[in-house]
N, C-alpha and C positions, 0 to 999 in steps of 0.2 A: 226679226231675228238674225245677228251677224253672231256665230260659235266661232269661237278659234279654239279651236279643239288638238292640244296638246305638240304644236306646230316646233319644229326642228330645224333651225338652218345652221350651217357650220359654215365657213368664209376662210380659206388660205389654212386650212388646219385649227382655225376657231370657232367656239360655238359660241355662235351670235344669239339664238334663241333655242332655249332647252324646256321643251315639253311645255310652251307656253301655250297656256289657257284661260278661256275668259269667255263669257257671254253676255252679251250687249241688248240691253232691254230695246225691243221694237220703237223704231220712235224716238229713241234717247238720241243726244249731244253727246258727244263723249271725247274728251280732250285727251291723246296718248301723249304724255310725256316721259323724259326720262334722261340721263345724262349725254352728252354726245358721245357719240359712238356707242350707246346701249343698243341698237339696233330696231331704231321705230322705224324709218322710213325702210329697212329691209322689210317688218311685220308688214308694212302698207304695201308695198310690193308684192308680198304673198297674198295679202287678201287681195289685189287688184287681179291676180293672175298673170304675174309677170317675173314671178320668180318660183321654182317650182322648190318646194321644202325637203327636206330629206326626210321628214316625218309628218304626220299631224296634216291638216287641212282646214280652210277657213271654210264654213257651211253656211249658204243662205237656200232661204225657201226658193223654187223653182220661178222661173220668168224674172225673177230680182236682176231691176238694171241698175249697175254699178259704174258711177261715175270716177273717173281718177285723171289729172292733169298731167299729159305727155311730157318729159322732160324737155323737148324742142319745141320751140317758141314758133306758131304760127307764121307764114311769113307767104311772100309772091302778091299780084296785085289785087288781091281780094280786098275789101276793106272791112275795116272792125266791124261795120252794121252787117254785112252780108255773111262774114264770117260765123257770128253769133248766130243769124237766124239759120244757117246750113245746122249747128248742133243737133237742131230737133228733124233725125233724118227721117223718120217718119212725117213730119207736117211737111219737109222739103219734097217728098216722092208725094204726098197727095196733093199738093200745090201742083205739082207738073201733070201728076192723073186729071185733076178738074177742067185742066186747061187742054187737055189732048182727049178725053175720052167724050167722045159725041155723040158715037154711034151706042153704045150699051147704056139706057136712059138707066136702067136697074143699079148697073154698077156706077153711075154717074149719082144717082140719090144717096147708096151708101158712103161713098166718097165725102158727098157734102156731110152728111148725118155723121160722119166720124171727124171731120174737121170741126165740126161744132162742138162734140164731145171733148176733143183735145184743146178747144179754144185757141183754134188757129188763128182766126182774125185778129185777134186781140195781139196774137205775138209781136208783131214790128212795135208797138208801144212796149211792151214786155221787156224787148229787147236792147230799145233806146235807153227804158229807164236802169237797167242794169248796167248798160255803161257810161251812160253820164254818172250814176253813183260811184265809178270804179274811174271818174277821172276823165273820161271823153266826152269834149261840147260835140255839139252839132257837127261842125267844120270837122272835128276831129275822125268821127263815124265816118264819113266821107272819103278819107283819105287810104291810099293804099296800105298793105301792113309794112310793106319793105322802105317805108318812107319813117318806120316808129325804130326806137332801138328795143335792143333785147327786152329789158323788162317792162317796156309799154306795150311788147307782144304777147308776153307771160299774162299780162292784164286782161288780155283780148280771149288768151286760153281760159282765163279763170271766169269771164264772163259766159265765155259758150259753155262752159261748164256746170254755172248755175242757172244757165238760162233751160238746158236740158231736162232739169228738172229730174234725176237719178231717184232710185230708191231707198240706196245706200250712197252717200256722197262722201268720198274720203279726199283729204284737202292737208296736204304735206308742205307746211309754214308759208300758207295763205297770204301772210301781209309781208314777206320778204320784200317784195316789189310794189308794195304800197305807200304811199302817204298815210300821215296820220288822221286826215279827214277821208278818205280811202276807206281805212281802216275801219273807222267808225262806221262808215255806211253799211259795210260788210257783216262788220257787227249785228247790227240792225237786221240786215234782211237773213241772217241764221238765226237770229233768236226767233223767228214767224216759219224758218224754214219746217215743214212738217214730215220728213223723213227722217232716217237713221243718219249722222251725222259722225263720224270719226275725223277729229283734225289733230295734226300733230302742230302743236305750236309752244313758244317760249315765253308767251308775253301773260303776264299774270292778270292784269285787268280783262284781257280778251277772254281768258279762260274762266274769269269770275263773272262775266256779262252773258257769256253765249252757253258754255255747255252744263248738264247737268250731274255728269259724271267724271271722275278721272282715272285714267286706265293708266296706271304706273308699270317701267317697264325696266327691271334692276336685275343683274345678274341671269338674262334670259328669262327671266319669269316674269308675268303677269299679276296686277292686282286691281282690283276695278275698286273704287271709292265713289260713295254719294255724294254730290253737291258737285260745288266749282272748286278751284286751288286754294284758297283761301282754308275749306274745311277740308281738303287733303292736308294743307299742313298740319293744320288740328289731331286730325285722325293718325297720321304717319308721326307725329310727336308723341301721342299715345300710344302706340304702337312701339315705338324707340326706347319709351319707358318700360315698358312691360317688357320687351325684349330685355332690356337691361336687367331688368329684376328676373328675369328667368334665368337669366345667365349668370347674375352671382348667385343665385341659388343652386345654378348645377354644378359651379366652379366649387362652394361650400361640401355639396354632396361629392363630387369626382375625389376631393381631395380626402375626404373621409373613407371613401373607396380605398385608394391609393395607399392610404395609410395604413388600414386593418388589411390591405393585404401583403404590403412591406413589412410588418410585424408578426403576420400569421401563417405566412407561407409555406416557412421552416418549418413549423411543429407540426409533427406527426396528428396532434389532435385538433388543430385547426385547418388542417391543410384543405378540408375537402371545403369549409366555409370559404376560405380566403379564394379557394377555385371556382366558388360560386358566385363571390364578391367580382372576380376578374371580368365572368362572363356576363355581370349588371354593367361594368364598367367599358367593357367594348360593346354593349349595345347602345350606351349612350350617346345618342346623338347630338352632334356641339351644335350650339345656338349660335346662328350668324350676327355678328354687330353691325350694325348700320355705320359704317365709319363714313367720313366725309375724304375725300378726294384729297389729297395732300399738294398735289400739284394745283389744286385748282387756288392761285392766288393771282393778286394784282397789287401792284407798289409802285406808284408812281414818284419818282427821287422831286422833292420839292425843290423850288428853285428862289435863287439870290432875290432878296428887294431890291422893288424898283419903284422911284414915286409916278403917282398917277398924274394924269392918265395912259397907258399901256399905246391906245389909238383915238388918236378924235378922226371923223369924219365931218366936209363941210360943204355943202349944199355939192357933194359928190356923185359920178355919174359911173358908172363900169358896164361892159361888155365886150362884144366878140368883134373884130375886122373896126368899121364905121356904127355899129349899129348899137346904141346902150341898151342892155336888159333893163337896169335901173337907173332912175335917176332921184332926184335931190336927197341925197341921202344924209342924214344929219345926224351920228351916233357917237357915242363915249363907251371906250372900255378902259376900266379900271382892274386892279391887281387881284380885286377879291370880285371881280363878277361872274357870276352862272347864268348867262343867257341861253334861253333853248328859240330857237327860229322857226314860227310855225308859218304854215301856208302850202297850197298844194303843189305836188312836183310839177315843176317847169314854172313858177313863178320867180326862182332866180334863187333860191334859199344857196343852193352849190356857187353860185355864182358871186354871192356875197362873200361867203367861207372866203373865196381863193382871194377876192381881195383885201381880206383880211390879212391870209397869210401871205402876201404881197405876192403871188402869184400871177396877179391881173394888175394891172396898172388904173388907177383913175384915168378916164377918158375926159373930165371935167370936174371942178372945184379941185377941193383940196382933201388930201391924208396926209396926218401927221402921227409918226409912232416913233415911241423910244428908241433910240440909236441902241442901244445895250440887248433889248428885246430876241428873246428867241420862243420862237413858235411850232409847234408839236402837230402836226396834219395829217389827221387819219381819214381814210377813205378806204371803200371797199375792194377799188383798183390793187392797190397797195399789198391786199392780202393773196388777190389773184395772180399777181405778177412776180411772188415770192417764187425763188429757184428751188424747184422741185427735188433737185439733185444735189445740195447744200444743205449742211445740218444749220441748228439756229448758232451752234458758236462760229462756225463759218460766216454766217451774215451778220452778229454782231460785233467782230472781228472785223471785218471788211469795213463797216463804216464808224467804228471808232479805233481810228488811225492813229497809232501811237500811244495808247492807253496799255496800262499792265495786262497782264490775261488774267489776274484777279479782279481787276474792273471791270472786265469782260463778263466773268462767272456772276462777278455778284449782279451787273444790271440785268442779265439772266435770270438769275435768281428771284428776281423782284417779281418775275411773272411766269414763275413756276419751272424753270427750265435748267434743272439741277441734275446733276450727274449723269445717268445714260440717257435722258430727255435732253439733254444740250446736243449731243451726238448723232443722234436721229434725224435722218434724211425727212426733209422737211415733206417730200411726198407720200409720207408715213404716218403724218400728224394729221387731227382731224380738223374739221374745219374752226372749230372753237380756238383746238391749239394754236391753229395759223394767224387766226386774230389776236392773241394772246402775243403772238412773237411780233406781228407790224405793230401793236401796242407799244413792245419794248423797246423795238428799232426807233420809234420817232420820240422816247421820251429819253433816248440815251442821255443827250444835253442838259436836262432837267432844264426843259422849258418854262418861260413865264403865261404862255397861254396855249392851252391844249385847244384845237377844232375838231369836234368829231362829227364825221358824216356818216351815220347809221353803225354805229359802232357795234351793235347787238344782235346781228342779222347771223352772225352763225355759232350764236351763246346762248346757251340752256339757261333755264331759269336759277339756277343755282350760281351758273357762273355771271350773269348779267347780276344779281345779289352781291356779288363780291366786287364786279367793278362801281357799283354805287354805291358801297361801303370805301373803297379805292379814291375815288372823286371827290367823296368828302372828307377825306383826310387830307388830301391833296392841297396845298396854299396857292397855287397858281390860280389864272382864270381859265373860265372854260366855255366853250362856246358850242353846243351841241344841235345837230339837227335826229330828230330819231322819230319813229312811228309807235316808241314803246313808252305808252304813258307813267310806266310806272315810273319809270329811269327819268321822265323828266319831273314829274311831282317830286321825288327825290333828291332830287341836284339843282334843279333851276329856280332861282329867285327872281330871275327880270323873263320875260316873253318879248319877242319882238316880231313882229307881223310882216311877212313878206307878201305884198300884193298889190294889186294894181299900179306895177313899174317902180315901186319903193319899199322903203320899209321904213316900221314904225314904231314903239314901245307898244303894248297891246295894255291898257288898262284894264286890267281884271286876271282874274285866275284862269288856271289851265280847266276847272271844271263851268267856268262862264265862257270859254272859247268853244269845249265842245256842247254846250249848250247851245251856244249861238250858232256852231256849223248843222246840229241836228233839225236847229227849226227853219233851214233853209237859208241863213243869213252866214254863210262863212266867207264874205267876201272882204270881211275886214275892214270897217271902218275907224276899230280900235276902240268901241266905246264898251264900255261892260256890260252885261246883260242884267236885267232888270229883275234875277232872283225868280220868287217864287210865280209871280206874275207872269213873268215873259216864259218862263216854261208850260204855265197853265194855258197861255193864249197859242204858244207854239204846238203845244198839244190839240186845243181845240183844231186848229189851222188843218193841222194834219188829218184828226179825224173827219172835217169836213171836207177836204182833199181827197179821202179814201173813200168816203160817201161816193160822191160824183162819179172818181176811178170808175166805183162797183157798177153804176149806172151804167156808164159810158161802155163797159164790159156784155152789161147786158145787153145795152141797144144794140152791140156790133154784133153779137148772138143771134139776137132775134132777126134782124136784116139780114145775116147769113142765111137763115133758115128760110124766110121768105123768099129771098134770090133762088135759093133752092126747089120751093118749090113752083115760084114762078118759070124756072127753068124746064121742069120738068111738065108742067102746062103746056110750055109752046111747042117740046118735044112730041108731047101728044096730038097737039092740035096739026103737026107739021106731017106725023107721021102716026095715023090712028093705030095701023093694025100692028104696031110695036110698043103701041102705051101700057102702060101697068094696067092690069084688072080693074082696079078702083077708077084709074080713068077712060077705060076705053068702054066701059059702060054708060056714060056720059055723051050727051050730044054736042055738037060742036057750039051750038048757042049757049047750053051749060059750062064749057069748058073757057068761052071768050067774059063770059060773067064772071066767075070764080077768078080768071085771072085779073079783069080789073080789080074786084076786091083785094087779092093779094097785092097789086100796084098799087093801092090806097095804102095800106098797113106799110109797105114799102117806106112810103115816102113821107108817112106819118114817122117811122123810125129813124130814117135818117134826118129828117127835120130835129128832133128831139136828140139827135146824137150832136147834130152842131151846137144848139143849143148848151148842152152839157159840155162839150169841147170847150166853148166860149168860157163859160163858167169857171174851169180848172183854169185857163189864160188869164183872167181875170183874176182868180185865186195867186197864181203865183206871179 
């Protein structure tokens, strides 16, 4: 049970959390949602003990192990595999003690018993599985952390957190550094996680598939809803309708009271009744309206018409320096195309996007583009590189040289920067507002092609929905890289898979691709999954592999237990005076006979382990 009891937090004179209260059921998977700037991360930091609230507290049972990813990515010469294994501090300490504790045989037996209890000997395989799921192949697992980018090192931090198996797992936007394939793996992992989870996320598909409760933060208050995100939307709509009806009734009641007071206050015969009505009016609590944020808007200016095609690639290659990343590229983009690029991070999606944006030239083959075509290219770097000391108006004026003030204001207004918002310093804007500003800047000249590389990372659920609507109203071409399945499903009508050093059309739907990845065939042969039969076969294969892996863990535990017994017998024979009571009473012959039996069982367990391992490799 995680209880959030009356938490109040004030930052910079503003109330962020206002007596926020909720009780999360034990073992629940809860999605924490709310508008950008509502205080979700603040609440998570309070629960994690990183921020002291002005009032209230987060309460958990004694000895609850709480897990939260630190803001700084891990670094150094340590490998991802070593970093993940080290996350289980108890296991790491016991493993060291098992190798150094030779004199105290009683303590050594306790150490081995505890290692068996926490399944310590299966930990390396479990750590490797988590890293593979998050995109690290065997070679990457053995590279030093300093050789990875910040995003990949944050994946290591996430892997370490998942490996440590805390009783309460806190995840703040865990998918921001992941590709679609890793998000699907994480989703599958969390669905089977047996402890309490609190996840801050703005991805509706992720929330629908993982959580069983939604915790909505609005106006500093918390409301807990059962079910996933779609269920929350229905319940919220019903609540809004009820509030609207209650407010309408209250407005009628208020008007009647005000009218009575106005007509009867001055008359001596009715003054007391009017005074009583005035007291009732004063006690009438206003019902808050759940109004939409008027600044939540996206409006892409539509481009002039161009004859197709916009871009054609003919056996093109592209890369950096003299090293090609992608080869044999054959692709055509037309003015009305809506394309989603699929494939794991590192396969070359961004490289292909940069080629189409003319930031990279083809190393081989041919690329032809319309001479009049204008491209708007959005990346996360543009959000991070905004000058925090300037205002949106100053940014837009600088890039729209020669444009009238009215034109500059109009472009800002399309993205919700009107009035005071246009003259607010960027440093005071939320992440979502900065993303909107970056989109406003790249679309200032009405581009014919929008290339969007992870445009949703800083946007809340409602902002993402507004972006989907704006893209569907936009008449130009769109090419998108995103791990948000809802956005891809709602905007893309062509799927291009970037894998194996090239890019090709994916002949199937996004659901087909997801089924293919979850079945373990995410390598992209461009073939459509075969519906129910494919999914059933994949499910049967997963169940068979799960049974084999369970047997493997049991054999590992059995071998470790028997090894502990053998070590204890060796110690008793080496120093009978210090042997445990149950062994000290036995003769040397009995000890030797018992050791031989234990060794035979160890050999048998190891042979069975090899057989199970080969079966798993064969299934893979």
